[in-house]
N, C-alpha and C positions, 0 to 999 in steps of 0.2 A: 496440491496440484503443482505442476511444474511452472513455477513463477520465479521471477528474480528475487523476490523477498524470501521464498522458501529455500532457494538455492543458497542465498547468502546466510540465512539462519543455520541451515543444516551443515554448511561448511565449517561452522564453529566446532563441530564435533569430529571433524576429520583428525585422525591421529590421536584421538582422545582415549583409546582403549575401550570405548563402549562399542557394543555390537549395534549397528544402526541398520534398520530396514525401512525402506520407503514403500508404502502402499500407494500406488498411483491412482488416486481416487477417481480421476477422470479418464484413466487408461489412455493417456496421450502417447505412451510409448517410451522405450528405453532412452535414458538421458546420459550421453557420454560425459557430460560435465559433472555428473554425480556417480561416476563409475566406482568410487571407493566404497559406496554403500550397497547393500543387497536390495535390488529393485524388484518389486512385484508388479509387473506390467503384463499386458496381453491377456488379461483375464476376462475381458468383456465380450469380445466379438463371437457371436454364434452363427452369423450368416455373412457371406462374402468376406471372408477373413482377410484376404490379401488385397483386393481392390474392388472398386465399384460402390462402396458405401457412401462416399462423399457425393457422388453424382446422384444417387437415389435420394439422399437427404436434401439436396439442393432442388431437384426438379420434381420429386414425388414424395414430399414430406409425410403425407398420410400413410403411404405404403411403408416408408422407412420406420415411422413410429410403430406401425403394426408389427413389422418383422422384428424390430428391436425388442418390443414388449414380449413377443412370443418366443424368440430364439436366443436373445442375448442373456448372458449370465447376470443376475442381479447383484448389485454392489453388496447387499447384505450377505449373500451366499459366498462371494469371493472373499469378503473381509473375515467372515466367520472361519473360513478355511485357513486364512493367513494366521489368525490368532491361534488356531489349533496346531498349526505347523511350527510356529515360532515360540509360542508361550512367552510373550514379552513381559518384562517387569513393569513397563509403563507404555501407554499409548499417548501420543502427542498429536492433536489435531490443530490445523491452522485454518482459521476462518470458519465461522459457525455454520453458515448455510451451505458451504461447499463440502466441508469435511467433518462436521459434527452431526448434523441432523440425519444424513444418510446412514450413519452407523449407530445411531442412538439405540435402535431396537436390540442390536447385538451387545452393545456395552451395558444395557440394562440387564441382560442375561448374565454377563460376565462381571458380576459385581466385585469380584476379588482383584480384578485388574485395575490398577490405578490409571487415571485419565487426566491428561493436561489439555487445557484449551487455551490457545493463543488468539485473543481478540484482535482483529485487524480492522482498521478504517471505520466503516459505518456499520459494522456487525451489530452492535448493541444500540447505537445512538439513533439510527435512521429507521423509522417504523413505517413510513409511507410505502405503499406497494408491497407490504408484507402482511397480507390479511390474517395469517395465522401466527403473527409475532407473539401475541399474548399467550399462546398455547405452546408453540415450539421452543421459544427462547427459554422460558422458565423450566421446561422439561430437560433441556440440555444443562442449564445451570444447576439444577438439582442433582444431576448425576456426576458432573465433573468434580474431580478431587482437588485439582490445582488450576490456577489461572495466571496467565501473563496478559497484560494489556499494554497498548502503546501510548496510553495516556491515563492519568488518574481519574479523569471523568468516567471512563468506562468501568473502572473498578467499583465506583459508587453505584453505577447503573446495575452492574452484575449483582452486587450485594443486595440492592433493593429488589432485584428480580429473583432472588432465591438462592444465590450462591452462598454456601456456608463453609467451603473448603479453605485451603491454604492459598493465600495470595502470594505469588512468587515475585511480583514487582512490575514496575513500569519499564519496559524494554522495547525499543523499536522493532517492528515486525521482521526486519531483515538483519537484526543485530546492529552492531555499531558501524561507524564510518571511518574512512581513511583520509589522512591529510594529503593534500596535493601540492607538496612543496617541490616536486620534481619537474613541474611545468611552469613556464614563465610566460603566460599569455598576456598580451596587452588587452586591457578591458576596453574594447573599442565599440561595444554595444551598450546602450543605456539599460535596456530592460530585456530580461528573458521571462516569457510568460508560459505557464502551463496551459496547453490548448484544448482542454476538455470542455466540450459543450454537450452535456447529456443530462440524465436524470439528476445528477449531483453537481457537475462542473458548470461554471458560469464564466467562461472565457470571454464571451461576446460583451458582457458588461464591462470587463477590463478594457477591451479594445475601444469601446465607446468612451470610457473615461480617459484613455490615452489621447483620443481625438480632442477632447476638451483641453487636456494638458498641453497639447502641441500648439494651441493658439497662443500660449504664453512662452513656452519653452520650445524653441524652434530647432534645437540641435539634438533631439532625441532620435533613437533608432530602436527597433524591436526585433527580437527573435522569438518565434512561437514554436514550441516543440509539442509533439503529440497532438497536432491539430486535427480535430475531428472534421467530418464532412461539413457540418453546419458552420464551422469557423471559416473554412475555405470558401464556402458559398457566400457567407457574409462579406468577406473581403472582396470577392468578385463583384458583388452587388454595390459595394460602397468603395469606390475608387477615388482617385484625386488627392491622395495624401501627399504632403510635402516632406514626409520622413520615410526612411527606409524600413521595410518590413520583410524579414526573411521567414519563410514558413517551412517547417519540417513536420512530416507526418509521424509515423511510427519509427522511433529511433531506439537504439540500444542504450543501456545505462551508461556505458563509457562515452557514447556520443553526447548524451545529456550533460555529463560532467564537463566535457570539452567545451560545450556551448556555454555552460555556466561560468567557466573560467574566463570567458570572453566578455562577461556581462557585469554591470555594476549593481543592478537591482534585480531581484527575483520577485515575481508576482504569482501567487496561487490563490484561486478564488472558487469556493464551492459552498454549497448549502449544507453539506455533511461530510465529515471525515473524522479520522482519529488525529493523531499527531502526524502530519504528512512527512513521509520519507524524503520527498523532494525538497521540502522546506529545510530539513536538516542537512541534506546534501548541498543546498545553496549556501548555508552558513559555512560549511567546510570548504566551499569554493570562494569564500570571502565576498559573497554577494550581500547586499543589504536587503533583508527579507521584508516583503509586504504580503500579508497572508490573512485570509478570512479566519473566523474564530468560532465555528459551529459548536455550540454547547460548552464553550470555554476551554476547549482542548488546546488551542494555539497559545493562549495566555499562560499556559503552564510553563512555557519556556520563553515566550516573547513578551517583554514588558514594553507597552506601547510608547514609542518615541525614545526609548532607552537603548534597546538592542535590536530594534526592528519596528515595524508599523503594522497595526492591526486594522483590518477592514471591518468596520462595525456592522455593515449590512451588505452581504454579497449581491443583493438584488438592487441596490441603490447606486446608480452610476455616480452621482455627486459625492456620496460617501467614499467611494473608491478613488475618485479623482482627488478628494481632500487628503486621503492617506498618501497618495503618490506625490502630491504637492509638498506635503510635510517631509517626505523622504528626500525629495530633490533639494530641499532647503536645509537638510540636516548636516551634521558633521560626520562624514564617513569614518574618519579615524577613530572617533569616540565609539561609534557603534561596533566597528570591527574589534576594538579593544574589549568591549563588553562581552562579545561573543567568544572570546578565548576560553572562558569558563564553560560555555556550552560545548565547545570542541573537546575539552578535557573530559567532560562527563559522558560524552557519546563516542569517544574514541574506540575504534574497533577492538583494540587489544584489551581495553578496560572492560568493555561489554562482554567480550568472549570469556574473560576470566570469571566474571560474575555469573554468566550463564552456565559455564562448566561446573562451577562450585555448586550451583543449584541442582544441576543434574546429578552430581556426585552425592549430594545430600539425599536425593530420592532413591538412590541405588543401595543405600545402607539397609 
């Protein structure tokens, strides 16, 4: 799908002498930012090709679903045609439920085509609200030949779930990260907080913890990015704070980086994730990271109190407040020094060289 992580990953292949095709699994349309690759888009629409679909989907969802089911091209049909036309050496799918399960019937027929699966975020770890997990996930894992994960935790889950192919390594879902030495922001905000409050995100618990912290530390300020509706509603209901809170909704990746460069501490809190890209971005922006640790993924790079702080329970406001308190009392210079090694390991150039070497090995 056309996401920041996929765009960043695929850009590693630009000018690599590989022929790269993008099958737009959600048929979201041509992407100018990926003009260097051959894009397979516009395959889906069978009715109201130019306009009107969004209106029908919004106001008449039952009619939309009926027409879509009857008249739109099925993903299996479009993908099978793409395979026939391209005859690729390898298919690479990003995210299991979005990009693996829909094409599994075709890949099961095309057993001679090698298949890479990149596990993202909660793909393998989170099972709630996935009633067919124990059927669908093993079916994909049994078919894929190669596996990238964004944390070692998910490799073990995949292996226990039936994956027996070649593990290609732990690599962030969007590739590596860039140093931000060209900007000299004054870090005038105490905290930048990831504002997701949904099935997985638990931003409101962080805000409650910061209210506790503010009773003792009166000079704090907060930036919230990606704030969901529930977060803004919570802030509107609970007013009277003596510290500054700046709230941003949907923002671009470059805007997030600019906000991180202004902040001393980063807080991300969720009940499920892989190794969060925003956590790694915060480290590259010289923030002191405070992050939840679902399934032990975060502790693969964060050693509690050494190079960051781990939230032991994302649902426990007191546990979150305790991690924040320890961060406030820590030695920032020592933590930033420890994270120099993380920066080296996840540097964009280093990761790109590693990824290209892997792709080259598959093309032999």
